[in-house]
N, C-alpha and C positions, 0 to 999 in steps of 0.2 A: 394682202399678205400680212398685215399686222393686227389681224382680228383674233378672236377667241376660236377654239377648236383646233382640230388637226391641221388646218391650213396655216396656223400660225407659225409653223416651223420651228426654229430654234431661238431660244432665249438664253441670254447670258446674264446671271445674277450673282453680283458680288456681295460679300458679307453673308454668305448662305449657311454658315455653320451654326447660326442661332438667331433668336430674336426676329426682327422684322425680314431680314433676308431669308431665313428658313421658311417663314410663312408665305413669302412671295413665291419662293420656289415650289411650294406645295400647291398654292393657288393656281399658278400657271400650269403645273403638271396636270392637275385635275381638270384643266380646260382643254387638255390634249396637246399642250405644247411641250416639246423636248427641251429640257432645262440643262444647261451647263452651270453647275453650281460651283462657285469660286469662294475660296477663303484661304488665308494663310495658316490657319490652324488645321492642319490636315487630318489630325485625329478626330477632332470634332466634326469636321465636315465629313469624314467617312462614316461617322455614327448617324448623323442626320440623313445623308444620302442612303445609307444602308437601310434606314427604316422606311423611307419613301419607296425605294426600289422593292422593298419586300412586299409593299402594297400594290406593286404592279405599275408604279408611276415612272414615267420616262425621265429620270433624274440621273445625271452623271457627275462625279466628283472630279474638280480640277484644282488641286491645291495651287495657290500661286499669291505672289506678293504684289498688290496693285500699286505699290509705290515704286516698282522697278519698271523702267521702260523696256528692258530686254525681256523681263518676265511676262509682261503684259503682251508684247508682240508675239512671243512665243505661244502664249495661252490662246490668243485670238486665232493664230494661224492653225493651232492644233484642233480647235473646236470646229473651225470652218472646214478643214480637211477631213476630220474624223467623224463629224456629226452632221455638218451641213451649214448653209449659209444663216448667218445670225440676223434675225429680222427684228429682235427685241433686245434692249439692253436696259438692265436695272443696276444702277449704281447704289447699292445699299450698305456698302462697307463703311464703318465709322469708329472712331475712337473718341473718348471723352477724357480730358484731364482737368480736373477741377482746380482752380486758382484765381485769386483776385488778379486783374490785368498787371498791376505795378509789381506783383511778385512772381508772375509767370516766368519760368526758367525757359532758357533758350531751347533746351531738349524738348520740354512739353510743347512749346510753341511749334517747333519744326515738326515733330511727330504727329501733332494734330493736323497741320496744314498737309503733310505728306499723304496721309490716307484720306482725309475728308475733302481735300480740294485736288491735290496732284493726282490722286488715284482716279478721281472722276475724269480729270483731263486726259490722262494716259489711256484709260479704257474707252472713253468716248471717241477720242482721235482714232485709236485703232479700229474700232468697230464702224463708226461712221464713214470712214474712208473706204470701207468695203461695202457699205450700204449705197453710197452714192452712185456708183455704177449700175446697181440694180434698180434704182429708182424707187425704193420703198424702204420703210423701217420706222421704228419708234423707240424713244429713249425716254426713260424716267429716272430722275435723280432723286433719291430720298434725302432731305435735308432736315430741317427742324424749324418749328415756330421761333426758336431763339435766332434765327437768321434775321428777323425783322423786329424783335421785341428784345430789348436789353435784359439781360440776366446777370445778377451778381455771381461772381465766381466761375463765369463760363465764357470769358473773353475770348480765348483762343478757339473754343468750339463754335462759338457764335459767328466769329469772324470767318472761319473755315467754312461754315455752312452758307453764309452770305455769299462768299466768293463762288461756291459751287453752284449756288442759285443763279447769279449773274452769268457765270460761264455757260450754264445749260440754255439760258434765255438767248444769249448771243449766238451760240451754236444753233440753236433752233431757227433764228432769224436767217442765218446764212445758208442752211440746208433745206429751208422749207421749199424751195423751187425744185428740189429733187424729190419731193414727196415724202421727206422725213420729218416726223413730228418729235419735238423735244419738250418735255414738261417736267414739273417738279411736284413732288409730294412732301409736305412739311408736317410731320407728326408733332404732337405735343408730348406730354407724359404718357409713356407707353409701358405695358407690363413686360419689361425686358430686363436682362441682367444689368445693363446700363443704368436704368432707373433704380434698381434695388441697390446698386452700389453707392448711390448718393445719399442713402438714408439708413438708420439703424435697422437691424433685422426685424422684418415684419411691419415696418412702419411706412414703407415707400408709398403704397397706394392712398392711405388715409392722408399722409402728409401732402401729396400732390393734389388731392381733391380739395383739401382745406385751403391751400395756398399758404403764403407766408407774408403778411402785410409788412413785416419789418425788412424784408428783402424786396419789397414792391412787386410781389408775385401774387396775381389774382388766383382765386379758386377757380375750379372747373365747373362752369354752369351745369353741365349734364350730370354732374355728381358721380363721375367714374373715370378711371383712366382708360386709355384705349388698350384693346389687345392687338398683337401682332396681326392678327387676321384682319382687324379693322383697317389697318394700313395697307395690308396686301390687297385687300378689295379695291381700294382707291388706286393702287398702282395698276392692277388688272384692268380696270376700267379705262384708264388713260392710254394703256398699250392697245386696247381693243378697237375694232371698227366703230364702236359705239361712240368713241371719242374722235372719230375720223376728221372732224373740222376743228379740233382743239390742239393748239400749239403755243408755246411761249407762256403757259400759264402755271400758277401754283395752286395746288389743292391742298388747303390746310386741314389736318385731321387731328383736332386738339379739343373737342368737346366744348368749344367756345372760349377756351382759356385765354385766348388773346383778343377776345371781345370783337372777333371779326376783322382784325387788323390784317390787311393784305401781307403775305409772307413773301 
């Protein structure tokens, strides 16, 4: 039930209004999976889902704030009742607040952890508790190679992604006996609005590829940044029956930027 094609059932994808989340929604829908696309930005989500639906893809918009327990419980119940049992969960919602660790504000710290960590916890708890009685399911959390490699100016982000990684692996250990697999995809620099916001206009890709020795940041060996679809393909693989004996793992998609360091 967690494979590719029409038998894959329903997938819930958070952060689906753009970037990696939108690419994941497309990739899964093209495989025949019905996608419940979730994002707190209702207008952007409607635009993305409208385009996919116009192409005949089975994607439905569900505006929701993943940092709210009540909103998440209502969301998951609505999808299960209105669309069908959720067999796949992709936690791709994320925010980035740049600041050196010692200058990070309380607000930036809490906002980052709320989306990147608590959002994963709330979604996974609500969905997996429904997967367990059914005896199947697959979860993928999208984190970052910053979860395991120190990055200057990204302490809150890196900490939140490391926590989400650890949570996903612990969850996977606990629910493996119910036939539920939990894995992590850890992208590096990816051609998304988040990356472009970190650099002057037009300079994001070249800066990421070149690296920054002054900030102890290596170049990207493959000589290019990832596309959202590169990451989506990794997510789709881990959700599929082709990865049916893979759980508790992290698949790093960063063009070699962390030199093969486990994430």
